[in-house]
ROLOBA-14011 format. One line per 8 residues: number of its first residue (from 1); their letters; for each residue y, z, x of N, C-alpha, C, O, CB. Coordinates in steps of 0.2 Angstrom, whole numbers, m for minus. Glycine has a CB too. Layout:
N
NUM> a> Y,Z,X,Y,Z,X,Y,Z,X,Y,Z,X,Y,Z,X ~ ...
END
This chain:
317
1> xxxxxxxx> m115,198,m153,m111,200,m146,m111,194,m142,m106,192,m140,m113,206,m142 ~ m117,191,m140,m118,185,m136,m113,180,m139,m108,178,m136,m125,181,m137 ~ m113,179,m146,m108,173,m148,m101,176,m147,m97,171,m146,m110,172,m156 ~ m99,180,m148,m93,183,m145,m91,181,m138,m86,177,m136,m94,190,m145 ~ m95,182,m135,m94,181,m126,m94,173,m125,m92,171,m120,m102,185,m120 ~ m96,168,m129,m97,162,m127,m93,159,m131,m91,153,m129,m103,161,m128 ~ m90,162,m136,m84,160,m139,m77,161,m133,m73,157,m131,m83,164,m146 ~ m78,168,m131,m71,170,m126,m72,166,m119,m67,166,m116,m71,180,m125
9> xxxxxxxx> m78,164,m116,m78,160,m110,m76,151,m112,m75,147,m108,m86,162,m107 ~ m77,150,m117,m74,143,m119,m66,143,m119,m62,139,m117,m78,140,m127 ~ m64,148,m123,m57,150,m124,m55,149,m116,m52,145,m114,m56,158,m128 ~ m57,154,m113,m54,155,m106,m55,147,m102,m50,145,m99,m59,161,m102 ~ m60,144,m104,m60,138,m101,m55,133,m103,m51,131,m98,m66,135,m102 ~ m55,132,m109,m50,128,m112,m42,129,m112,m37,125,m112,m52,129,m118 ~ m41,136,m110,m35,139,m111,m33,144,m107,m31,149,m108,m34,140,m116 ~ m35,141,m100,m35,147,m92,m27,149,m94,m23,146,m97,m35,141,m82
17> xxxxxxxx> m27,155,m92,m20,159,m90,m16,157,m84,m19,156,m79,m20,166,m90 ~ m9,158,m84,m5,155,m77,m8,158,m71,m7,156,m65,2,157,m76 ~ m11,164,m72,m14,169,m65,m18,165,m63,m18,162,m58,m18,178,m65 ~ m24,164,m67,m29,161,m65,m30,153,m62,m35,151,m59,m31,161,m70 ~ m23,149,m64,m22,143,m61,m20,144,m55,m21,140,m51,m18,138,m65 ~ m15,148,m55,m12,151,m48,m16,153,m42,m14,151,m37,m7,157,m49 ~ m20,156,m44,m25,161,m40,m31,155,m37,m33,153,m31,m28,170,m47 ~ m33,153,m43,m39,148,m40,m36,142,m39,m33,139,m43,m45,146,m44
25> xxxxxxxx> m38,139,m33,m36,131,m32,m40,127,m35,m39,121,m35,m35,130,m25 ~ m45,128,m36,m50,123,m39,m49,123,m46,m52,119,m49,m57,124,m38 ~ m44,127,m49,m44,123,m57,m36,122,m56,m33,121,m62,m46,130,m64 ~ m32,121,m50,m27,116,m51,m28,109,m53,m33,106,m52,m24,116,m45 ~ m21,106,m57,m25,99,m60,m24,94,m56,m26,88,m58,m22,97,m67 ~ m21,96,m49,m21,91,m44,m28,90,m40,m30,86,m36,m16,92,m38 ~ m31,95,m41,m39,96,m37,m44,94,m43,m50,92,m41,m41,106,m35 ~ m42,93,m48,m47,92,m54,m52,86,m53,m48,81,m51,m43,92,m61
33> xxxxxxxx> m57,85,m54,m62,79,m54,m66,78,m62,m69,82,m65,m68,80,m48 ~ m66,72,m64,m69,74,m70,m78,74,m68,m80,70,m64,m67,69,m76 ~ m80,79,m73,m89,78,m72,m92,71,m72,m91,67,m76,m93,82,m77 ~ m96,70,m64,m100,64,m64,m96,60,m61,m99,54,m60,m102,62,m71 ~ m88,60,m60,m85,55,m56,m86,54,m49,m87,59,m45,m79,56,m57 ~ m86,48,m48,m91,44,m40,m85,48,m34,m79,48,m35,m91,32,m39 ~ m87,49,m29,m82,51,m24,m79,45,m21,m82,39,m21,m85,56,m17 ~ m73,46,m18,m71,40,m16,m65,42,m10,m67,46,m6,m68,37,m23
41> xxxxxxxx> m60,38,m8,m54,38,m4,m47,42,m9,m46,42,m15,m53,30,m1 ~ m45,46,m2,m38,49,m5,m32,45,m2,m29,46,4,m39,56,m2 ~ m29,42,m6,m23,37,m4,m17,42,m6,m17,46,m11,m24,28,m8 ~ m10,39,m2,m4,42,m4,m1,35,m4,m3,30,m1,0,49,2 ~ 5,35,m9,9,30,m10,17,31,m8,19,35,m13,8,28,m16 ~ 21,30,m4,26,34,0,32,28,m4,32,23,m1,24,33,11 ~ 35,28,m8,39,24,m12,37,23,m20,40,18,m23,38,19,m9 ~ 33,28,m22,28,25,m28,33,25,m35,30,24,m40,21,31,m30
49> xxxxxxxx> 40,25,m35,44,25,m41,48,20,m40,53,20,m44,48,31,m42 ~ 48,15,m36,51,10,m35,49,3,m39,46,3,m44,50,9,m29 ~ 52,m3,m37,50,m9,m41,43,m10,m37,38,m10,m41,55,m16,m39 ~ 42,m11,m32,35,m11,m30,30,m6,m31,24,m8,m32,35,m12,m23 ~ 32,1,m30,29,6,m31,25,8,m37,19,10,m36,33,10,m32 ~ 28,6,m42,25,7,m49,19,3,m51,14,6,m52,29,6,m54 ~ 20,m3,m50,14,m8,m51,9,m6,m47,3,m5,m49,16,m16,m49 ~ 11,m4,m39,4,m2,m35,2,2,m37,m4,3,m37,4,m1,m30
57> xxxxxxxx> 6,8,m39,1,15,m40,m3,14,m46,m9,15,m46,4,23,m42 ~ 0,10,m52,m5,9,m57,m11,5,m55,m17,7,m57,m3,5,m62 ~ m10,0,m51,m16,m3,m49,m21,2,m44,m27,2,m45,m13,m10,m46 ~ m17,5,m40,m23,9,m36,m26,14,m40,m31,17,m38,m21,13,m29 ~ m24,17,m46,m26,21,m50,m33,16,m52,m38,18,m52,m20,24,m55 ~ m32,11,m55,m37,7,m58,m42,6,m52,m48,4,m55,m33,0,m59 ~ m42,7,m46,m45,5,m40,m53,10,m41,m52,16,m40,m39,7,m33 ~ m59,9,m42,m64,13,m42,m64,17,m35,m64,23,m34,m71,8,m44
65> xxxxxxxx> m63,14,m31,m64,16,m23,m60,23,m21,m61,26,m16,m62,10,m18 ~ m53,24,m27,m50,29,m25,m51,35,m30,m51,34,m36,m43,28,m25 ~ m52,40,m25,m53,48,m30,m47,50,m31,m46,52,m37,m58,54,m27 ~ m43,51,m26,m37,55,m27,m31,50,m25,m31,47,m20,m37,62,m23 ~ m25,51,m29,m20,46,m28,m13,50,m28,m12,54,m33,m20,39,m33 ~ m9,50,m23,m4,56,m22,2,50,m21,2,44,m18,m5,61,m13 ~ 8,52,m26,14,50,m25,19,51,m26,21,55,m30,14,47,m27 ~ 23,48,m21,29,51,m18,36,46,m19,36,41,m17,28,52,m10
73> xxxxxxxx> 41,49,m22,47,45,m19,53,51,m20,52,56,m24,49,37,m22 ~ 58,50,m18,64,53,m17,66,57,m23,68,63,m24,69,49,m14 ~ 66,50,m29,67,51,m37,62,49,m40,58,44,m38,73,48,m40 ~ 61,52,m47,57,49,m53,50,48,m52,47,44,m56,60,43,m54 ~ 47,52,m46,40,52,m45,37,55,m50,32,53,m52,37,54,m38 ~ 40,61,m53,37,66,m58,33,61,m65,27,61,m67,45,71,m61 ~ 39,58,m66,39,52,m72,34,49,m70,29,49,m74,46,48,m73 ~ 32,44,m64,28,39,m64,22,42,m64,17,39,m67,30,34,m58
81> xxxxxxxx> 19,48,m61,15,52,m60,11,54,m67,5,54,m69,17,57,m57 ~ 16,56,m72,13,59,m77,13,52,m83,10,52,m88,18,66,m80 ~ 15,48,m80,13,41,m83,7,40,m82,3,41,m86,17,34,m81 ~ 5,37,m75,m2,34,m75,m7,39,m75,m12,37,m75,m3,31,m70 ~ m5,45,m75,m11,51,m78,m13,51,m84,m17,55,m86,m10,58,m79 ~ m10,46,m88,m14,45,m95,m19,39,m95,m22,37,m99,m9,43,m101 ~ m19,37,m88,m25,30,m87,m31,34,m87,m32,39,m84,m24,25,m80 ~ m35,31,m91,m43,33,m91,m46,31,m85,m52,29,m85,m48,29,m98
89> xxxxxxxx> m44,32,m79,m49,29,m73,m50,35,m69,m48,40,m70,m45,22,m68 ~ m55,34,m64,m57,39,m62,m54,44,m58,m55,50,m58,m61,38,m59 ~ m48,40,m54,m43,43,m49,m39,49,m52,m39,50,m58,m37,38,m46 ~ m38,52,m48,m34,60,m49,m27,59,m46,m27,56,m41,m38,67,m45 ~ m23,60,m49,m16,58,m47,m12,65,m46,m12,70,m49,m13,53,m54 ~ m9,65,m40,m5,72,m40,2,69,m36,2,64,m32,m9,78,m34 ~ 7,72,m38,15,73,m35,17,75,m30,19,81,m31,18,75,m37 ~ 18,72,m25,21,76,m19,27,75,m17,29,75,m11,17,75,m13
97> xxxxxxxx> 33,73,m23,40,73,m21,43,79,m19,47,80,m14,44,71,m27 ~ 41,85,m23,43,93,m22,41,94,m14,45,97,m11,38,98,m28 ~ 35,92,m12,33,95,m6,37,91,0,39,93,5,25,95,m5 ~ 38,83,m2,41,81,3,47,84,4,49,85,10,41,75,2 ~ 53,85,m2,58,88,0,57,95,3,62,98,6,62,87,m5 ~ 52,99,2,52,104,6,47,103,12,41,102,12,50,111,1 ~ 50,103,18,44,100,23,39,104,25,33,101,26,47,99,31 ~ 40,111,25,35,115,26,27,115,23,21,115,25,37,121,24
105> xxxxxxxx> 31,114,15,26,114,11,21,106,11,15,105,10,29,116,3 ~ 26,100,13,23,94,13,16,94,18,11,93,17,28,88,15 ~ 19,97,25,15,97,30,6,101,28,1,99,28,19,102,36 ~ 9,107,26,3,112,22,m1,107,17,m8,106,18,6,119,18 ~ 2,104,13,m3,100,7,m6,94,11,m12,94,11,3,97,m1 ~ m2,89,13,m7,84,17,m11,86,19,m16,83,17,m5,82,20 ~ m11,90,25,m16,93,28,m23,95,24,m29,93,24,m13,98,32 ~ m22,101,20,m27,100,13,m30,95,12,m36,95,13,m25,99,7
113> xxxxxxxx> m25,89,9,m29,85,6,m32,78,10,m35,74,7,m25,85,1 ~ m30,78,17,m33,73,21,m33,65,21,m38,62,21,m38,75,20 ~ m26,63,21,m28,55,17,m30,51,21,m28,50,27,m22,52,15 ~ m34,47,18,m38,42,21,m34,36,21,m35,33,27,m44,40,18 ~ m30,34,18,m25,27,17,m17,32,15,m16,36,11,m28,21,9 ~ m14,28,18,m5,30,17,m2,23,15,m1,19,20,0,34,25 ~ 0,20,10,3,14,8,11,15,7,13,17,2,0,12,2 ~ 16,12,11,22,13,11,26,8,9,30,5,13,23,15,16
121> xxxxxxxx> 27,6,2,32,2,0,40,3,m1,44,m1,m3,30,m1,m5 ~ 41,11,2,47,13,2,55,10,5,55,7,11,46,18,3 ~ 58,10,2,65,5,5,69,1,1,67,0,m4,63,1,9 ~ 74,m2,2,78,m6,m4,77,m13,m3,78,m16,2,86,m4,m4 ~ 75,m15,m8,74,m25,m9,79,m28,m6,84,m25,m4,74,m28,m17 ~ 77,m34,m5,82,m40,m3,86,m43,m8,83,m46,m13,78,m45,0 ~ 93,m43,m9,96,m44,m13,99,m51,m12,99,m52,m6,102,m40,m14 ~ 100,m57,m16,105,m62,m14,109,m61,m9,113,m56,m10,108,m63,m19
129> xxxxxxxx> 111,m65,m5,114,m63,2,113,m61,7,115,m63,12,118,m61,2 ~ 108,m55,6,104,m50,10,100,m53,17,94,m54,16,98,m47,5 ~ 101,m54,22,96,m55,27,92,m50,30,95,m44,31,98,m59,31 ~ 85,m51,31,82,m47,35,85,m42,39,82,m36,40,78,m50,38 ~ 90,m44,41,94,m39,46,97,m35,43,95,m29,44,100,m41,51 ~ 101,m35,37,102,m31,31,99,m25,29,101,m20,29,101,m33,28 ~ 93,m27,28,87,m23,25,87,m18,32,88,m12,31,79,m28,24 ~ 85,m21,38,83,m16,43,88,m11,44,86,m5,43,82,m20,49
137> xxxxxxxx> 94,m13,45,99,m7,45,97,m2,39,100,4,40,106,m10,45 ~ 95,m3,34,94,2,29,86,5,29,85,11,28,95,m2,22 ~ 81,m1,30,74,2,29,72,6,36,68,11,35,69,m5,27 ~ 74,5,41,72,7,47,74,15,49,71,18,53,75,2,53 ~ 78,16,45,78,25,45,72,28,41,69,33,42,85,29,43 ~ 72,24,34,68,28,31,60,26,32,57,30,29,70,28,24 ~ 58,23,35,53,20,38,50,25,44,44,27,44,54,14,40 ~ 56,26,48,54,30,54,54,38,53,51,42,57,58,28,59
145> xxxxxxxx> 57,40,47,58,47,43,49,49,41,47,55,43,63,46,36 ~ 47,45,38,42,44,35,35,44,39,30,48,38,43,38,32 ~ 35,40,43,32,40,49,31,47,53,25,49,54,36,36,54 ~ 36,50,54,37,57,57,32,62,54,29,66,58,44,59,56 ~ 33,61,46,27,65,43,22,63,43,17,67,44,28,66,36 ~ 20,57,43,12,55,44,9,57,50,3,58,51,11,49,43 ~ 14,56,55,12,59,62,9,66,62,4,68,66,18,59,66 ~ 14,71,58,13,77,59,6,80,53,2,84,54,20,80,58
153> xxxxxxxx> 8,75,47,2,79,43,m4,75,42,m8,79,40,3,81,36 ~ m6,69,43,m11,64,42,m12,60,47,m13,54,46,m9,61,37 ~ m12,62,53,m11,57,59,m18,53,59,m18,50,64,m9,62,67 ~ m22,53,56,m30,49,57,m31,45,50,m36,42,49,m37,55,57 ~ m23,44,47,m25,42,42,m23,31,43,m19,30,47,m21,47,36 ~ m25,27,39,m25,20,40,m16,19,36,m15,22,31,m34,15,35 ~ m12,17,39,m5,16,36,m5,9,35,m7,5,39,2,18,41 ~ m3,7,30,m1,m1,26,6,0,25,9,3,21,m4,m2,17
161> xxxxxxxx> 10,m4,30,17,m2,30,19,m9,26,17,m15,29,21,0,39 ~ 22,m9,21,27,m14,17,33,m14,18,36,m19,16,27,m14,10 ~ 36,m11,20,43,m9,19,48,m15,24,48,m14,30,45,0,20 ~ 51,m19,21,53,m24,26,60,m23,29,63,m19,26,52,m30,22 ~ 62,m26,34,57,m31,37,52,m30,40,52,m27,45,60,m35,41 ~ 45,m31,38,39,m29,44,39,m33,49,34,m31,53,32,m30,42 ~ 42,m37,51,42,m39,60,45,m34,62,45,m34,69,45,m45,62 ~ 49,m29,60,53,m24,64,51,m18,61,52,m13,65,61,m26,64
169> xxxxxxxx> 49,m17,55,48,m9,54,40,m7,56,38,m1,56,49,m7,45 ~ 36,m13,58,28,m10,61,31,m7,68,31,m1,69,21,m16,61 ~ 35,m13,73,35,m8,79,39,m3,80,39,m1,85,36,m10,84 ~ 43,0,74,47,6,74,42,10,72,42,15,76,53,6,68 ~ 37,10,68,31,14,67,27,16,72,26,22,73,26,10,64 ~ 26,10,75,22,12,82,25,15,87,21,17,91,19,6,85 ~ 32,16,88,35,19,94,35,26,90,33,30,93,43,16,97 ~ 36,29,84,37,34,80,29,38,83,28,43,86,39,32,71
177> xxxxxxxx> 22,34,81,17,37,82,17,36,90,14,42,91,10,34,77 ~ 17,34,94,17,34,101,20,40,104,17,43,108,20,29,105 ~ 27,41,101,30,48,103,26,54,102,25,59,106,35,49,99 ~ 22,53,95,19,60,92,10,61,97,6,65,97,19,59,82 ~ 11,54,99,4,53,102,m3,53,98,m9,56,98,3,58,108 ~ 1,49,93,m5,49,88,m7,41,85,m10,40,79,m4,54,82 ~ m4,36,91,m4,29,87,m11,26,90,m14,26,96,3,24,89 ~ m13,23,84,m18,20,85,m18,12,83,m20,10,77,m23,23,81
185> xxxxxxxx> m17,7,86,m16,1,84,m20,m2,77,m18,m5,74,m17,m2,91 ~ m27,0,76,m30,m1,73,m30,1,65,m34,m2,61,m34,0,77 ~ m24,7,66,m25,8,60,m17,8,57,m15,9,51,m28,16,59 ~ m13,5,61,m6,4,59,m5,m4,58,m5,m8,63,m1,8,65 ~ m5,m6,51,m7,m13,49,0,m15,44,0,m12,39,m14,m13,44 ~ 5,m19,46,10,m23,43,7,m27,37,3,m32,39,14,m28,48 ~ 8,m26,29,5,m30,25,8,m36,24,14,m36,22,4,m26,19 ~ 5,m41,26,8,m48,25,3,m52,18,3,m58,17,8,m51,35
193> xxxxxxxx> m1,m48,16,m4,m51,11,m2,m56,7,m6,m60,5,m6,m48,9 ~ 6,m56,5,10,m59,0,10,m64,3,9,m68,m2,17,m58,m1 ~ 10,m67,9,11,m74,12,4,m78,10,4,m83,8,12,m73,22 ~ m3,m74,11,m8,m76,10,m8,m79,2,m10,m85,1,m12,m72,12 ~ m7,m75,m1,m8,m74,m8,m4,m80,m11,m7,m85,m15,m6,m67,m10 ~ 1,m80,m9,6,m87,m9,3,m93,m7,4,m98,m10,13,m86,m5 ~ 0,m93,m1,m1,m100,2,m8,m103,m2,m9,m109,m3,m3,m99,10 ~ m12,m97,m5,m17,m99,m9,m16,m103,m15,m18,m109,m16,m21,m94,m11
201> xxxxxxxx> m11,m99,m18,m8,m102,m25,m4,m107,m24,m3,m111,m29,m4,m97,m29 ~ m1,m109,m18,2,m116,m20,m1,m121,m17,0,m127,m19,11,m116,m18 ~ m6,m120,m12,m11,m124,m11,m16,m126,m15,m18,m132,m15,m13,m121,m8 ~ m19,m121,m19,m21,m123,m25,m18,m127,m30,m21,m132,m33,m23,m118,m27 ~ m12,m126,m31,m9,m130,m35,m10,m138,m33,m12,m142,m38,m2,m128,m33 ~ m9,m140,m27,m9,m145,m23,m15,m149,m23,m15,m155,m24,m7,m144,m17 ~ m21,m145,m22,m27,m148,m23,m31,m147,m29,m37,m150,m29,m31,m146,m18 ~ m28,m144,m34,m31,m144,m41,m37,m140,m40,m42,m142,m43,m33,m151,m43
209> xxxxxxxx> m37,m134,m37,m42,m128,m38,m40,m122,m41,m34,m121,m41,m43,m126,m32 ~ m45,m119,m43,m44,m112,m45,m41,m107,m37,m45,m106,m32,m51,m110,m51 ~ m34,m103,m38,m33,m100,m32,m38,m94,m30,m37,m92,m24,m27,m98,m32 ~ m42,m93,m34,m47,m88,m31,m52,m90,m28,m56,m86,m25,m50,m84,m36 ~ m54,m98,m27,m57,m100,m25,m55,m104,m17,m59,m108,m14,m59,m102,m29 ~ m48,m103,m15,m45,m105,m10,m42,m98,m5,m40,m92,m7,m38,m110,m14 ~ m44,m99,2,m42,m95,7,m38,m98,12,m40,m102,16,m46,m93,10 ~ m31,m97,14,m28,m101,18,m25,m94,22,m21,m89,20,m22,m107,15
217> xxxxxxxx> m27,m95,29,m25,m89,34,m18,m91,36,m16,m97,36,m30,m88,42 ~ m14,m86,36,m8,m85,38,m6,m80,43,m4,m75,42,m5,m84,33 ~ m6,m84,50,m3,m80,55,5,m79,57,9,m83,54,m6,m82,60 ~ 6,m77,61,13,m77,65,16,m69,62,13,m64,63,18,m86,62 ~ 23,m71,59,27,m66,57,26,m65,50,21,m67,47,33,m66,59 ~ 32,m61,47,33,m62,39,39,m62,36,41,m60,31,31,m56,35 ~ 43,m67,41,50,m69,39,50,m77,41,48,m79,46,57,m65,43 ~ 53,m80,36,55,m87,37,50,m92,40,45,m94,38,60,m86,42
225> xxxxxxxx> 53,m93,46,48,m99,50,45,m95,55,43,m99,59,52,m105,53 ~ 43,m88,55,38,m84,58,32,m84,54,27,m82,57,40,m78,60 ~ 33,m86,48,26,m86,44,23,m93,44,26,m98,42,27,m85,35 ~ 15,m93,49,12,m99,51,5,m101,45,0,m99,46,9,m98,60 ~ 7,m104,40,0,m105,37,m4,m111,41,m1,m116,42,1,m107,29 ~ m9,m108,42,m14,m113,46,m18,m118,42,m24,m117,40,m19,m110,50 ~ m13,m123,39,m16,m127,32,m24,m132,36,m28,m135,32,m8,m135,28 ~ m25,m131,42,m31,m134,44,m37,m130,42,m42,m133,42,m30,m135,50
233> xxxxxxxx> m34,m124,42,m40,m119,41,m41,m118,35,m45,m113,34,m39,m113,43 ~ m39,m122,30,m41,m118,23,m47,m119,20,m48,m125,20,m36,m118,18 ~ m50,m115,18,m57,m115,13,m56,m115,7,m52,m112,4,m61,m110,13 ~ m60,m120,4,m63,m125,5,m60,m129,8,m54,m130,7,m66,m126,1 ~ m63,m133,14,m60,m138,19,m56,m144,14,m58,m146,9,m68,m142,25 ~ m51,m146,17,m47,m151,14,m41,m154,19,m40,m152,24,m44,m147,9 ~ m37,m158,16,m34,m162,21,m28,m164,16,m29,m165,10,m37,m169,24 ~ m22,m164,20,m16,m164,17,m11,m169,20,m10,m169,26,m13,m156,17
241> xxxxxxxx> m7,m174,17,m3,m178,18,2,m175,23,2,m169,25,0,m180,12 ~ 6,m179,25,13,m175,31,17,m173,26,21,m169,28,18,m181,37 ~ 17,m175,19,23,m175,14,21,m167,12,24,m162,12,23,m181,8 ~ 15,m167,11,11,m161,8,11,m156,13,13,m150,11,3,m163,7 ~ 10,m157,18,9,m149,24,16,m149,25,17,m143,26,3,m151,33 ~ 22,m151,25,30,m150,25,30,m147,19,32,m141,20,35,m155,25 ~ 29,m149,14,32,m146,8,28,m139,6,31,m134,4,30,m152,0 ~ 22,m138,8,17,m132,7,22,m126,12,25,m121,11,6,m135,11
249> xxxxxxxx> 21,m130,18,24,m125,23,29,m121,23,30,m116,26,25,m127,26 ~ 33,m126,20,41,m123,18,41,m119,12,45,m115,11,47,m130,17 ~ 37,m120,8,37,m116,1,34,m110,3,36,m104,1,34,m120,m5 ~ 29,m111,7,24,m103,9,30,m98,13,31,m92,13,16,m105,15 ~ 34,m103,17,39,m98,22,44,m96,18,46,m90,19,43,m102,28 ~ 47,m99,13,52,m98,7,50,m94,2,55,m91,m1,54,m105,3 ~ 45,m93,1,43,m89,m6,46,m83,m9,45,m82,m14,37,m88,m6 ~ 50,m79,m3,52,m72,m4,60,m75,m7,61,m73,m12,52,m67,4
257> xxxxxxxx> 64,m79,m4,69,m82,m5,68,m85,m13,73,m85,m18,70,m86,0 ~ 62,m88,m13,62,m93,m21,62,m85,m28,65,m83,m33,50,m98,m21 ~ 58,m82,m25,60,m76,m30,66,m72,m30,68,m70,m36,56,m71,m28 ~ 68,m72,m26,76,m67,m26,81,m71,m31,84,m68,m35,80,m68,m17 ~ 81,m79,m28,85,m82,m32,84,m82,m39,89,m83,m44,84,m86,m30 ~ 77,m82,m40,76,m81,m48,78,m77,m50,80,m78,m55,70,m82,m51 ~ 77,m71,m47,79,m64,m52,87,m64,m50,89,m58,m51,73,m56,m50 ~ 90,m68,m49,99,m69,m48,101,m62,m48,103,m59,m53,104,m73,m55
265> xxxxxxxx> 99,m59,m43,101,m52,m41,98,m46,m44,100,m40,m42,108,m53,m42 ~ 94,m47,m48,89,m42,m50,84,m39,m46,80,m35,m49,86,m44,m54 ~ 83,m41,m41,78,m38,m36,75,m44,m33,78,m49,m32,72,m35,m39 ~ 67,m42,m29,65,m48,m24,57,m47,m28,57,m44,m34,65,m46,m14 ~ 53,m50,m24,46,m49,m27,44,m43,m28,44,m38,m23,42,m53,m22 ~ 41,m41,m34,40,m33,m34,30,m33,m37,25,m31,m34,46,m28,m42 ~ 31,m38,m43,23,m38,m45,18,m41,m41,13,m38,m39,22,m42,m52 ~ 20,m48,m39,16,m52,m34,15,m47,m26,10,m47,m23,21,m60,m32
273> xxxxxxxx> 20,m43,m25,19,m39,m19,13,m33,m21,7,m32,m19,26,m35,m16 ~ 17,m29,m26,11,m25,m27,3,m26,m27,m2,m23,m24,13,m24,m33 ~ 2,m34,m32,m3,m36,m31,m6,m38,m25,m12,m37,m24,m3,m40,m35 ~ m3,m40,m19,m6,m43,m13,m6,m37,m10,m11,m36,m6,m1,m48,m10 ~ m2,m32,m11,m5,m24,m7,m12,m21,m8,m16,m19,m5,0,m17,m9 ~ m10,m22,m16,m19,m18,m18,m23,m21,m15,m28,m18,m12,m22,m16,m26 ~ m24,m28,m16,m30,m33,m11,m31,m32,m5,m36,m33,m2,m29,m41,m11 ~ m24,m29,m2,m26,m28,5,m27,m21,6,m30,m20,12,m23,m30,10
281> xxxxxxxx> m25,m16,1,m26,m9,3,m34,m9,m1,m37,m3,0,m19,m4,m1 ~ m37,m13,m3,m44,m13,m5,m48,m15,0,m54,m12,1,m44,m17,m11 ~ m46,m21,3,m50,m22,9,m50,m17,14,m55,m16,18,m49,m29,13 ~ m45,m13,15,m45,m7,21,m50,m2,17,m54,2,21,m35,m3,22 ~ m51,m2,12,m56,5,9,m63,3,8,m67,7,7,m54,8,1 ~ m63,m4,7,m70,m7,9,m72,m5,15,m78,m2,17,m71,m14,8 ~ m67,m7,19,m69,m7,27,m72,0,29,m77,1,31,m64,m8,31 ~ m67,4,28,m69,12,27,m76,13,25,m80,16,29,m64,15,22
289> xxxxxxxx> m76,11,19,m85,13,16,m90,9,21,m96,10,20,m86,10,7 ~ m88,5,25,m94,1,28,m96,m4,29,m100,m6,32,m97,3,26 ~ m92,m8,23,m94,m14,21,m93,m19,26,m88,m20,29,m91,m15,15 ~ m97,m23,27,m97,m30,33,m94,m34,30,m94,m35,24,m103,m33,35 ~ m90,m39,35,m87,m45,34,m80,m44,32,m78,m49,31,m90,m49,29 ~ m75,m39,31,m70,m39,28,m64,m41,33,m62,m37,37,m70,m32,25 ~ m62,m47,31,m57,m49,37,m52,m51,32,m54,m55,28,m59,m55,43 ~ m45,m49,33,m39,m52,32,m33,m50,37,m34,m47,42,m37,m49,25
297> xxxxxxxx> m28,m53,35,m24,m56,40,m17,m50,38,m16,m48,32,m22,m65,40 ~ m14,m49,44,m9,m42,44,m6,m44,50,m8,m48,54,m12,m33,44 ~ 0,m40,50,5,m40,56,4,m33,59,5,m28,56,13,m41,54 ~ 1,m34,66,m3,m29,71,0,m30,77,3,m35,78,m12,m30,71 ~ m2,m25,82,m1,m27,88,m7,m31,91,m12,m31,88,0,m20,92 ~ m6,m36,95,m8,m41,98,m10,m40,106,m6,m40,111,m3,m46,96 ~ m17,m40,106,m17,m41,115,m17,m46,117,m16,m46,123,m23,m38,118 ~ m16,m53,114,m14,m58,118,m8,m61,118,m7,m66,120,m18,m62,116
305> xxxxxxxx> m2,m55,115,4,m58,116,8,m51,116,7,m46,113,6,m64,109 ~ 14,m52,120,18,m46,118,20,m43,112,21,m47,107,23,m46,121 ~ 22,m36,111,23,m35,105,19,m36,99,13,m35,99,28,m38,103 ~ 21,m39,94,16,m38,87,17,m46,85,22,m49,86,20,m31,80 ~ 12,m48,81,10,m53,77,4,m53,74,m1,m50,75,10,m59,81 ~ 5,m58,67,1,m57,62,m4,m60,63,m4,m66,63,4,m58,58 ~ m10,m57,65,m18,m59,65,m22,m57,61,m20,m53,58,m22,m58,70 ~ m29,m60,59,m33,m59,54,m37,m52,58,m39,m52,64,m38,m67,52
313> xxxxx> m38,m47,54,m40,m42,56,m46,m39,50,m46,m41,44,m34,m38,58 ~ m51,m35,53,m58,m34,49,m62,m30,54,m60,m27,59,m62,m43,47 ~ m67,m30,50,m72,m25,54,m74,m26,62,m76,m21,66,m79,m24,50 ~ m73,m32,64,m75,m32,72,m67,m31,73,m66,m34,78,m78,m40,76 ~ m63,m28,72,m56,m29,76,m55,m23,79,m50,m22,83,m51,m31,71
END
């Protein structure tokens, strides 16, 4: 008799009925955690099925600081969700696409999950011949809508905004949050880490070092001549000829155009952007964990200048 009961309990655990799954939220796949899994942070990616979003989702799934990963896009989010769900990493994934489409359900679900970090790569990529003004006309509305949802559903989350043009989308997001009464300048960060990643790579090529050993602060904005690499502040300390300074500055400023032209109409920087975004997101998560000395460059509200500018942000900011 006892043996039969044990078999029945095991069978019920392996093959729960649909009634059990619907009535008991603990059994829902999106809430499940592997036994022994370490706690971490809850992260949402809005625009997870795009050229940046997919590699970004994969890399975030691999981050040991992420315990729950929510993915959203207007199309193809279920496929991306299913794909990365097969990765044997600690983060549990969930698909938010249907909840976004049904506004009342979105609000309830995100309040339940309580995002710690929201990363926004949503929007159209830059194509040959497109200016950042062209991008603005399309992506501004997308960012506005998503930030309105964030303000309602997870107002305390840190927001990493990737959608270009960052120089313009960050102020738009700020105004949305101000209108909603949820604006915190320390939690709205324009992701310009790709400028730093490029600067580290290009400078390392010139001075003959491993890029991982190089750190180049990049301030200003995130478009063309507004990108200002501080070559005098490179670590390890080094010096450049006037020709090297001119070459490096121009290449760092034109890095995005270099990729757009090389892809010949097939898109913009996606893989390197995803890599840079994950580096920045990881820094944010380590800061949330309480790690000291986390300092990165980002496009944020500046107290020294009107509007926004790119600054180094960290645990003391």
